[in-house]
N, C-alpha and C positions, 0 to 999 in steps of 0.2 A: 439898261440904258441904251437908247438909240440916238444917233446923231441926225439932225436934219441939216439942210444946206445953210440955214440961217444961224444955227446954234454954234457956240464956240467949239473948238476942236475937242475931241474926246479926252477926258482926263484933265481938262483945263482947270486951273485953280488949285491943283494938288501940288504939294512940294515935290521936288525931284525925288525919284526913288532912292531909298537908302541903298548903299552898296550891297547890303545883305540880300536885298530883294530884286536886284537887277537881273535880267536874264543872262547877260554876258558877264563874265568875271571882270570886275573893274581893275584897272592897273593898280599895283600895290602903291599906296601913297607913302610919302615920307612921313615917319611918325612925328606928329606935332609935339612940341615941348609943353604947350599949354593944355592941361587936361580938359579945358572947357570945349575943346574941339571934338566932342563926342559925336560920332556920325548921326546919331538920332536927333540931334538938336542943332544942326548947322544953320537952320533957317531962323533961329531966334537971335535977337541982338546979343552981342558978345558978353556984356557984363551980366545981363539977366541969365544967359545960358549957363555960365559957370556956377552961379549960386543955385540955380534951378536944378542943374544936373546932380549936384551933391545932395540937395534936399530930397529929390525924388529917389535917388539911389539909396539913400539912408532909410527912408520910409519903406521903400519897396523891399529892401533886405530884411527890415524889421518884420514886415508882414510875412515875408517868405519863411522866416525861421521861427515864428511864434508857434507854440504847440497847438496843433489842430489836425483834423483828419486829412489824409492825403488828397481826398477829393476837393477839399476847400483851399488847398495851397494856391495862392494867387499866381497867375502866369501873365506876364506883360506881353500881349500878343504882338504889338508893333516892334518889340525888341527881340523877343525869343523866336527865332525862326526855325528851330529844330523841334517842332512840336509833334511831328509825326513819329509814332513809335516804330522801332525797327521790325517788330513782328505784328501780327494782326491784333486789333484792339479787343481785349477780353471783356466780357460782360462784368459790370461791377458786382462785387459780392455783398449781399445784404448784411447789415450790421446786426446779426443775431448771435445768440450764444451758440457754441460749437455743436451742441446736439441738434438744435433746430436747423442750423446751417447744413449739417450732413444729410438731414432728412428732406431738405427743400427740393422743389422741382428744378430740373435742369433748364437753364436759360435757352437752350436749343429748342425746347418745346414751348416755353411759356415765359415771357418776361414783361416787366412793367417799365414804363418810361421813368418812373421815380422809385428807387429802391428804398427810400424813406417816404412813407405816405403822410402828407400834411394832415394835421388834426382837423382842420376846418377848411371850407371852401374859400374863406377870406384869406387864409394863409396861402392856399394854392394860387389864388388870384394875385397875391403879392409877388409870388415867385415868377409869374409870367411864363410858366412852363406847362405844356399839356399833360394831363394825366390819362394814361391809356395802357392797353395791353397789346402785345404782339404775340400771336399764337402760331404754332406749327403743330397742330394737334394729332395728325396722323403720320407723323414722321416715321421713317424706318428706324427701328430701334434694335440694337443687338441684344439687349437684355430687357425683357418686359415680364414682370410677374403676372401670370394668368391665373385667375382664381375661379375655381368651380365650387359653388356653394349654393345650397338650396335657399339660403337666406342672404340677400344683399342688404347690409345694414345701412340705413339712411335715417336722417333726422325726421321725426314725425311731423315737424312743423314746416321746415323750409326745403326738405327733401335732399339736403346735402349728403353726399356719400361719406361714410366714416373715413378718416384720413389721419396722417401723423400729427396733425395739429389740434385734434380734439383733446379734451382733458377727461380723464377717468376720475370720477368723484370717489368711487370705490369699485370693487369687483363687478358690481351689478349695474352701475349707472355711468353714462358718459355725457359730457356737455358739448353741444354743437359749437364749433368755432366760428360759425357765421351768424347764427341768430341767438345763440346762448341758451337754447332750450335744453333741459335735462331729459335724456332718453334712457330707456331700459336697454341693457345688453341682452340680446336673445340667447336662449339656452345653447343653441348650436354654436354660437360665437365664442362660448367659453372654452371650446376645444380647439387647440391649435394643430392643424394637420401637418405643419412643418416640424414642430418639436414633439408632436404626438403627446402633448401634455394638456392637462385640464386646469382651468382657473387662471389663465394668463392672457386675457383678451388683448392687452396692450402689446403683446408680442406677435400678434397675427400679421401676415404679410401686408394686408391692406392698411395697417396702422404703422408699418415699418417702411412703406414706400409711397412716395408722393405721386408716382405714375404707376397705375395698375390697369389691368384689363379684366373685367368680369365676363364670364360666360353667362348670358342672361337667360332667365326662365321665360315661360310662355306669357307671363304677365307683361313682358316688354314687347309683345307682338300684337299688331292689329290684324294680321293675316299670316298664314304660313310663310316662312322666309322665302323670298323669291330666288329663282335660279339666276346664274350669271347670263345675261342676254346682251349680245353685241350686234349692232346693225351698222353696216358701212354704206355711206351715201356718197357716190363718186361722180364728179363732173367729167363728162366724156365729150364735151364740145370740142371744136377744132382747136381752140386755144389750149385746152387741157391736153389734148393728144400731142400737140406740138411741144408743150413743155416737157412731156415725157415722164410725168410723175407716176403714172399708173403702173409701170413696170416695177418701180421701187416699192410701191405700196403692196402690190401683189406678191412680189418676192419676199418682202418682210413678213407678210402674213403666212406664206407657205413655210418660211423658216421657223416662225414662232407659234404656229397653230397649236402645237401640243403644250406650249408654255402659257397660253391664255389662262388667267386665273379662273378657276371654276371646278366643277365636279362632273358627275355622270349626267347632270341635268343641263349642262351648258348649251345655250342655243345661239345660232348665228344666222345672219341674213345679209343680203346685198341689194341695193337699189342704185341704178345709174340714171343720169339725166342729161339732156341737152335741151331741145325745144319740146321734147316729150319725156315721159318718165318710164324707165324700164325696170321690171321686176324679174326675179329669177326663182323659178320653182326648183327646189333642190330635194324634193321629197324622196325618201329612201325607196328604192325599187325602180326609179327612172334610169334609163340607160345613159342619159346625158342631161346636163342642166337645160332647163326650158326657159327661154326669154319671153316675157309677156309685156307688150308695150301698151301704155295708156296715153293716148294723145289728147284726151279732154282734160287739159291742165286747169281749166277754170273750175271744174267740179271733180276733183281727183277722187278715185275710189281704188280699193284693193281688188285686183282682177281675179283672185281666188282666195277662199278662206284658209286654205292649208298650204304647206310647202314653202312659204316665203321666209318663215323663221324656223330653222330645223335644228334637231339635236346634232351637235358638233360630231359626236362619236359615231352615231348611226349613219350620217350622211357625209362622212369625211372624204370619201373618194370623189363624190360629186362636187364637193366644195373645192377640192384640189384641182379638178378638171376646170372648174369655172375660173379659178385664180390663174391657171396656166393660159387659159384662152383670152381672158379679159384684155390684156395689153394690146392684143392684135385685132380685137373685134371692131374697133372704131378707127383703124389706121387711115382709111380713105374718107373719113367724114367731111362733109361740107357744112355741117351745122355750126353756126357761130353763136346761136342764142343759148341762154341759160335760164331754165325754169326752176331755180333753186327753191323758191317759196313753195311751189307745188310738191316738189320732192320731199321737202320737210314736213308738209301736211300729211303726205302718204306715210312717212316714217313715223310720225306721231300716232297715226291710226294703227299702224302695225305693232308699235311698242306698248300702247296703252294698257292692254290686258295684264302685262307682266311688269313693266318698268325695265330699266337697264341703261345701256349707254349707246348713244348715236354718235358715230364719228363721221363728220362731214368734210369732204375735200372739195375746195372751190378755187377756181383760178381767175375769175373775172367778176364784173358787176352783174348781178342778176338782171336779165333784160326782158323777161316774159312772165306773165301771170302774177299770182299773188307775191307781194314783197319785192316787186321790181324796183330798181333804183336808177337814178340818173347821176351823171358825174357832177360832183360839187367841188372838184379840185380846181380852184383858181389860184395860180401861183401867187397872186397878189393878196389873196384872202386866207392864206394858209393858217394864220394864227387867230382868225376871227372865231368867236365862241360858237356861233350857230353851227359850224361844221364839226365841232368836237362832240356834239350830241347827235343822236340818230335822226335820220330824215323821215322815218316812218315808225309807228309803234308795232308793226306787224311782227318783227322778230322778238320783241319783248313779250307780246301777248302769247306767241307760240311757246316761248321759253317758260312762261308761267303755267301754261296748260301742261307742258311736259313735266315741270316740277311737281304739279299736282298728281301726276301719274307715275311719280318716282323715276322719271327719265331725265338724264343729263345729256346735253348736246356739246360735244367737243368740236372745235372748228380748226381745220388746217387750211390757212389761206396761202396759196402758192401763186403769187400774182406778179405779172410783169408790168402792170399799169394800175392806176388808182382803182380800188375796189370797194370804197366806202366801208372800211372796217368799223367806223363809228356806229353804223347801223347794224352790220352783221354781228359785231361782238355781243350785242344784246342777247343773242340766242344762247351764248355760253354763260354770260354774266348772271342771268336770272335763273338758270337751271343748274347752277353749281358745276358748270363744265369748265374746260380750260381752252386757251387760245394759243395756237402755234402760227407763226407768221414767217414766210420765206419770201422776202421781196426779191424781184428779179430772178425768180426761180427758173432754171432751165437745165435739163439733165446734161447737156453737153457744153453749152456756153458758160455755165456756172457750176462746175463740178463740186466746188466746196459746199454749196447749198444742197446739192444732191446727196453728198456724203452726210451732211448734217441731218437731212430728212431721214435717211436710213438709220442713223444712230438714235435719233429722237424716237423713231417708231419702235425700235427694239425696246427702249425703256418704257415707252407708252403702252405697248402691247403686253408687257410681262410684269409691270409693277403691280403692287398690291392694289386692290380696289375695295371700297366699302359701298354697298348699295343701300337704298332707302334709309338714309342717315338723317339724324337730327342732332344739333349741338346746342347745349344750354350753358350759359356762363352765370355762375352765382358768385356773390361777393358779400363780404361782411356787412352787417346791418349798418346803414348810414351811407354806404357807397351805392351809386347807381350807374347803369349803362345808358348812354343816350344815342350813340351812333356806331354802326358796324361797317367795316370795309372788307370787301372780298367778293367772291362769286357765290351767291346763295340767294334764297328768298327768305325774307324775315316773316316768320309765321306769327309771332307775338313779341312782346317787348324784349324778351330775353331768349327766344327760341329761333334758331336758324334751321331752315329746311335745306338739306343737302342731298339731292337725289343720288348723287355719287360723291364720294370723298376719296381723294388720292393723296399719296405721301408727299407730293410736291406742292400742295396748296397751303398758302399762308393767309392769315386773317388779322385784322387790326380792330380794336375797339376803343372808342373814346368814353371816358367816365367823368363823373362829377361827384362831389361830396355833398349829399343832401342834408345829412344831420351830423353834428359834431361827433368826432370819434374819441372824446375825452375819457370815456369809460373803459377804453381798451388800449393795450400797448402794442397789439398786433392786428394787422389787417390780413385777411385771407381771400383768395380768389380760387374758384374751382371751375374747371371746364369739363363737361361730360359729353362724350360723343357716342351716341347709340347708333349702331350700324349692323348690316347683315354682311357677313364675310362671303367671299366668293364660294366657300364650301357650304353656305347655307346656315351658318351659325349666327345667332343674334348675340352681339358683343357690346360691351360698354367700356370705352377707354376713358379713364379719369385722370386729370392732372390737377394737383393742388399746389398753390404758391402762397408762401407766408412772408410778410414784410413788416418791419417795425413801423409804428406810428410815431411821428415827431411833432413838436410844437414850436420849433424855431426855424426861421428862414434859412439860417446857415446849414442846418441839418438837411433841409430839402435840397439845397444845392449840392451838398456833399454826396448825396445819393443819386444824383441825376445820371441816367443811362443815356449818354449822348446819341448812340446809334439808334436806340429805340425811339428817342425823341424825334430824330430826323426822319425815321421811317413813318412814324405816325403823322408828322407834319406833311410829308410827301403825299400820303393818302388824303389828308384834308385839302391839300393844294389841288389835287386832281378834281375833287368835287367842286372846289371853288372855280376852277378853270371852266368847267362845264356849266355850272349854274350862274356864274357871273361873267368873268372874263380872264384871259391869260394874264394881262397886266395886274389885275386884282390879286390873282394867286401869287404872282411874283412879289408884289408889295407885301403881302401877308407873310411870306417866307422871310423877307428882309426884316420886317417889323418884329418877327418872333425873336430874331437875334438881338436887335436893338433893345427891345423891351426887357428881355431876360438879363442881358449884360448890364443894362442901365440899372435894373432893380438890384442886381448883385453888387454893383459898384457903390450904390448909395448905402449899402449896409457894410461894405468892406473897408472903404477908405474915402477920403475927400479929394482924391486925385483925378476926378472924372475928366477935367479939362485937358489933362496933359497925357494921360496914358490910357490904353485900352486894356483893362484888366479882366481876366475871366478866371473863375475857379478851375482848378485842374480838371475837374469832372467835365467841364464844358469847353475846354480849350480847343477842341476840334469842331465846335459848333459852327463858327463862321466859315471854316474851310468846307465842311460838309454842305452847308446851305449854298455856298458859292458853287459847289459841284452840282447841286440840284438845279440851280438856275441855268447851268450850262448843259444840263441833261436834255435829251431830245424832247422830253415831255414838256419842258418849261422854257426852252431857249427862245429868244426873240428872233425876228427876221423871217424871211420867206424861203430860206434854203432847206428847211426841214419839210419833207413831204408829209402831207396830212395823215396818211395811213401809218407812217413811221411814228409820228407824234402820238397818235391814238394808241398804237401798240405799246409804246413806252408807258403810257398812262395805264393800260390794262395790266402791264407787268407790275407796276407799282402797287396796284390794288390786289394782286393775287400771289406775289412772291413772298416766301418766308424771309425774315430779316437777313439771314446770312447771305442769301443770294442777291437780295435787293441792294445791300450795301456795296457789293462789287459793281453793280450796275451804276450806282451813284458815284462812288469814289473807287476807281479801279486800283489794283495793286501793281506796282512797277518794280521789277527786279533786274539787276545786272546778272547776266547768265554766262558771260564768256570766261568767268573765273570761278566757276562753281567748284569749290574745294570741299574735301571731306571733313574739314574741321567742325563745321556746325551741321550735323545731320540728325535725322531721326530714323528709327527702324520701323517700317510698316510691313507686316507679314515677312516676306523674304527680301524686301527691297530696302536699300539704303537711300534715303531721300534727303538731298541737300536742302538747307534752309537759308537762302540768301536774305540779307536784310531788305526791308522795304525802302524804296527811294521816293523822294518827293516827286509829285507830278509836275515837273518843270523841265523845260529844255536845257536848263543850266546843268541838270544832272546827267544829260546824255553826253557821251564823249565819242568822237569819231573812231577811237581805238576799241570801242566796246560793242557788245550786243546786249539788247535789253528785251525782256519779256513783259508785256502788259496784259494783265488778266482783267477783262471787263465783264466777266460773268458768262456771257454767251459768245464772246469773241476773245481769241488770243492773238496778240500782235507780237511778232518778233522783229525788232528794228535792228538792222545791221549797219554799223558805222562804216564810212568809206575806208578807214585805215584799220579795220578789224583784222586781227591776227589770222593769217592764212591757215594756220594749223586748226583753229577753231572752225573756220569755214569748211575745211576739208573733212574734219572728223565729225562735225555735227550736221552740216548741210549736204555734204557729199559732193562739193564742187571745189575745183582747185584754188579759186581766188574770188575776190569780190565781184570783178567784172563778169564772171561766168554764172553768177546766180541768176536764175530766170525771173522775169517780172511777176509771174503768177506761181508762187510756190505755196502749197497748202498742207504739206506733210513733211515730217522729218524722216529720213531714211534710217533703217536699223544698221548701224555701222559698229563693228567690233572695236570700239575705242573707249577708254574710260570717260572722256568728256561727252561722247554721244550717249553712253549709258546714263551718266549723271543727269544730262539735260532731259532725256526721255523719261527717266524715273521721276524727276521733278514735275514734268508736264502731266504725267499720268496720275500723280498724287493730287495735283490741282484739279484734274478732271473728275476724280472720284466723287460719288454722291451728288452729282449735278442733275437737276431736272432736265436741263437742255444740254445737248452736246455742243461744246464751243467750237466755232470755226477758227482754224489757225491760218494766219496770213503772215508770210515772211515779207518784210518791207525793206527795200533798199532806200538809201537817202534821197535818190532822185526819182523814186517811184511816185506816180500821181496818187496812189493809195495812201501815201504818208499823211495826207490831210486828215484822213480818218483817225490815224494814230495821234497826230498833234492836237486834234480836237479834244482829246481826253487829258491833255496836259493842263489841268484846270487852274494851276497856280499862275499860268502865263496869261498875258493880256491878249484878247482877240479884237477884231475890228468892232464887235458889238458888245463886248463885255469886259469888265474889270479884270485886272490881275488880282491875285490874292492880297498883295500889299495895298493896292488901291481900294479893294473892297473893305479891308480893315479901316482905312482912313475914312471911307464913306460911312461905315458903321459909327466910327468915333464922331464924325461930324453930326450924324443924326442924333447921337446921344447928347451932344453938347447944345443942340438947338434949344 
């Protein structure tokens, strides 16, 4: 909601905030003798209020304690203010018998928005909740059964891989759990290599594990497996040289050259560009790298057929020479132009014969040749839809060409000014690449970003990679997939083409129920990812998820997975913002809450007019949606830079659920009193587990220190009266006044509180796709606005507080 000069003041027409929801603690009132003075009902007439309070209290308690699943327990949102759990929200456990539950796929890899699948589309429509899947298919796993077998057993009809949820009719036949066809068990499958016994196909590892990886035979190859091929395309214009990123990239590559995933066939190459495109001949036998410049950017060509992509091991010394020389080669450049499009066309030509990964580093708007862009950043038009989409289809077309040749393009945008990420992002979106964004990047003016780039590159260069991949999602007969979200190219209705797949990529899928599921009590989903490993092996990773089918609305609500629902809605809202408008997307998010709670309340009780009741499974739904509305991707106003907004949208479309949730609703902890009472042991570390705090300024105290985890940022807010011992032991300064304004690292101090704090921070950092930037913020520091922006339960100039949002939802339901 935005205010105009003529409209009434913001929040006009709402009753005063209840004491429980005010940002400052209210003075302690004298306890009234009359019980009708309940704070929640002060604005109703006296007589009515007394009767009303007792009636609602009685019915509410009755509903609360009647026998029903925990997910259905009614929660009065306007009364119950402590709805945030003290630790992270776990994924709901499907209501299956214990054997099936044990065998089911981990929610970290594969989860559904509804853990109880509605029997019909009509029932799904009644629930007003989206049905979809959230996938993290290539996640790093500590335990993964790898199966080498000459026969990979699949359903002859629908090609589903055999899994824990098939049924064995007898020793020789099994029934597919997706299409119900009866298949023969192959002779080889009768022998179990693990138990070394014969005649127990149901005990084979692929029938005992819902996540497995098969080593594929030559049937699964269209060509011999490709080698790992890496091409680095580097901006060397004046802007790039001034930003100083080249030194960091070259040093990171030198440090990690031997850790690049690959084998003896691994190949590597380099292209640099400004107003011309420079190639580097690194052929074995040369005494030093040879630079070849192509100035005809309108009709780009490769200056030599060989030596531009070389074997990493054979040409290692020349590669090292080039990486040592590159940072200083363009120090005195006066070139301000950027011919990015031409450099990408050259990269495509170079990579086409093999496929592989192109890593592009760009610091400004492309200003010459193919794909040139003009500034579209008008501060007054930042939320207009036309600027959220690309200005040209050049980058999309190029990405689709790359995808066709099994090449993915990863973009590192290190910009100090507007660079039209909405257009540039297409090169990664459609080629299954990934996008890294460093606004205001400068090696010396912004050391935190420089350190972040260095840490991100270490993960990027060394993490696992799958080449020439395809992913297919199959589901029980009657269910169908209609929309995919993520970075890929859709090759057919259920097949995604992923030129590269990485362990940090997430995907979302929207589904519908085309035929009634009355004949089955279980619905199953299977995702199969076929890829070439960096060692040249063709592999298939398979995840299978099994969920119960229900025929009552209450059961649908009881099994709602609120985090998966919110992440799927966020993906849908990004599409709506680009195809329609930002206000449309915001309205759709609010309506999702209004419609689902309204539908639930009409089945749960007749108290719609007076209370806002949610099932326990959805009690965090309004809070998470309000958080989304305040997120950079969807917030209103002109304070959000266009590239920042577009990057937030790219993140929503490509992050796995666990990382996306931190971006939507950060975690806040008090850290000045980290005691050893509540700890966990990770390897050799003792890690404190402080309780989660509400995202509200009322939770901050000037005597404390608080850590906020926003996924890619950590903020440590230090109160004015924070204990000097904590400041000395953890921050390394004698007192509050001496803390510098720009502090981005915690020193290693030999003190228990320092060790506890650093241990907690490094535990939070583990397994992140992006290295978080740490900022220590004092109360009077201008950077505190970034921190306070994330306190989503509080009111801002342009947006509701959480309590006002609840009243707004209630008002919409009562309309």
